[in-house]
N, C-alpha and C positions, 0 to 999 in steps of 0.2 A: 041771292045778292051777295057779292063779295065785299067783305069789310076790309078796310085799310087801317093800318096802325101808324101812329106818329109818336116818336119818342119825345115826351114832354114831362120831364121830372118836376115834381112840385118842390117848392122851396123848403117848406117845413119838413117834409119827409126826407128830403136830401140832407138837410142839416142833421136830422135825427140819425140817419144812417152814417153820415160822416163822423158823428160824435161817438156812436156806440160800436161801430164795426171795428175800429182799432182796439177798443177796450176788450171786445170778445176775442179777437185774435191774440191780443197780449195775454189774456188770462189762459188761453189754451197753450201758448208758448211757455208760460210760467209753470203750468202743471206738467208739461212735458219735460221741462228742465228738472222739476222735482222728481219725476219718475226716473230720470237718468241718475240722479243722486241716490235715490233709494235702491236702484238696481245695483249700483256700485257698493252700497252698504250691505245689501243682501249677499253679494258675492264675497265681500270681505268677511262677513260673519260666518258664512258657510265654510269658507276655507280655514278660518281660524278655529272653528269648533271641531274640525276634523283633526287638528294637531293635538298631541298630548300636552298636558299642562306643564309649564316651565316653572322651576323653583322661583319663588318671589324673594329676591335678594334685597330685603329692606335695609340691611346694614350698609349697602352701597349708596343709599339715599336717592335712588332713581326710580321713578314710577314707570312701569311698563306701558307700552302704547295701549290706547283704547282698544277694547275687544280682544285683548290677549288673555289666553287661558293660563291660570297660575295655580300654584300649589304651595301651601305653607303650613307650619305647625304653630299653634298658639293657644292662649287661654282666653276664653270669652268672658268679658266683664258683663255678666248676665244681669247685674243690678243697675246697669246704665243703658237701658234700652231706649231707642228712639223710634217713634211711630210716625211714618209718613202718612199724612191724612189723605182722605178721599181717593183711595185706590180700590178699584173694582176687580172682582174675580167671579166669573160665571154668573154675572148679573147681580152679584151681591156687593154691598159697600163694606169696606174695611180699611185696614192699615197694612203697610209694608213694615216689617220689623227689622230694624238695624241695631247692631251692637258692636262696640269696638272689640277687636281681638288683638291682644298683646302677644307678639311673636316670642317664641322660646329663644333665649339668647344662646348663641353658639360661641361667641368670643366675648371676653370682658370688655368693658368700656361703656360709652354712652348708649343707653337703650335705643333701639330703632323705633321709628314711629309705629303706632298701632294702626290696624287696618279696620276701617268701618265696613262691616259685612252686612249685606242684605240677606236675611234669613227667610224671606218669603212673606206670604200674606196671611193675615188673621182677620176674621170677621169682627165687625164693630159691635159692641154691646147695644142693647136697645136704647139706653140713655146716653146722651151726649157727654154728660159729666163722668161717665164710667169709661175706663181705659183698660184694654186687655193687656196682659203681660204674658209673654211666651215663656215656656219652660225650656230654657237653654242649658246645656251642660256646662259645668264649672271646671271640670278637669281638662287638661290639655287635649286638644283635638287637632286633626289634620283637615284643613279646609281646601277644597278645590273649587275653583270658580272662574269668573271672567271679569276683567276690569271694565267698569261702566263709568265713563266720564260724564254721562248725563247730557246727551245731545239736545233733549227737548224740555229743558227746565223752563218753566214759565215764570212770570213775575211773582214775587213773594210779598205778602202783606202781613207783617208781624211774624218774624221767623220762628221763634219758639213760643208756644203757648204754655201758660201755667208753669213758668220757669221755677225750678226748685222742687218740682214734683216729678217723681219717676213713675212710669216712663214719660219722657218728653214727647210732646206732640208737635210736629212741624209740618209745614206745607211743602217745603222743598228741602232737599239734602244739599246744604251749603257747608262744605268742610270748614271754611274759615270761621263761620259763626258757631259751629258745633264744638270746636276744640275747647273753648273755655268752659261751657257747661258740663262737658264730659270729663274735663280735667286731665286730658291726655293729648299728646301730639299725634296728629293723624296723617297718614299718607294722603296725597293730594287727590286721589280718586277712590271711590268705594269699589268693593268687589262683590259681585252677585254669586252667592254660593250655589254650587250644583245641587240638584235635587237629592243626591245621595250623601251630601255632606251632613255631619251631625248638626242637629238642631233646626234643620230646614222645615218650614211649614209648607203650606200650599204654594207651589212654584208658579208664579204668574209673570215672570220677566219676559218682556218682548221688546227689543230695541227698535223694531220696525212696526210701529202702531198702524201705519197706513202704507201698504205695500206699493211697489212700482206699478203693478197692474191697475190698482185703484186710481192712481194719479193719471195714468194713460187714459183710463175711462173718462175721467173728468176733462182731460184735454180734448178728447173727441166730442164731448158734450158741448164745450164752449165753441169749438170750431163748427159744430153742427148748427148751433144757434147763429153763428156768424153767416153761415151759408144760407140759412132761412131768411135772415135779415137782408142779405144781398139780393136773394131771389125775389123777396117780397117788394123791395124797392124797385127792382127792374120791372116786375109785373105791373106795379101801380103806376109806373112812369110811361107805360104804353097806352096811349090814348086812341081809342077806337073811333073812327069817323066813317060816315057813309061814303060811297063812291061819288065822284063828281060827274056831272052830266056828260062830260067829254071823254070819259075813260073807256067808252065802248060797251058798257054793261047796261042791261035793262032795255035794249032796243028791240023793236019788233022786226022780225026777219021775214 
């Protein structure tokens, strides 16, 4: 017996599909856009890391563009360390160690701004009220690194914890709010020191936490769910019905 189908979409299922199908398609498009942005960032980072570091001319008062490799000489203020909280490395919780570096003066006049330098990661002590303190050199050193403008800074709740105690523990690196407790004028963007620079701890810097390939994978997942929803709605809307007596089936020959 041949069954016939009639397209009869149900109201509730149609409303459900009409509501969520654009949402799924939009989420996929958003993830694809994020993938394109991350791909551009990855290409920029790769190209700039291949270039030799440029001298950081702090006396000119201009900050180099984000992700620019730089080189400068200065003295680390090792007694004014800043610990960025909740930073992980190889599955362990710890801090990123920052300290201001005062550039060596080349000409008389007003001193240039200091550079807040990321010296890498240290593991957190067992007790929350204990803070690690990195052993940083106090003699003039040459720092090479990359400018990091902080593209993925999240919201901050209580910028500096335990103010007046060194090292300072912070949730995010905010140059404006750190200048007063550090007692120095800072360049507008921190510099992440290269692994070979003096004083660097475990190097954990990665400006692309989620790569373009991951975002594309998420985009295909959302679009796949949209396809499943559309196919499910279409299948559920097909109503099977038996053949009518006049359709020529089921007769004795």
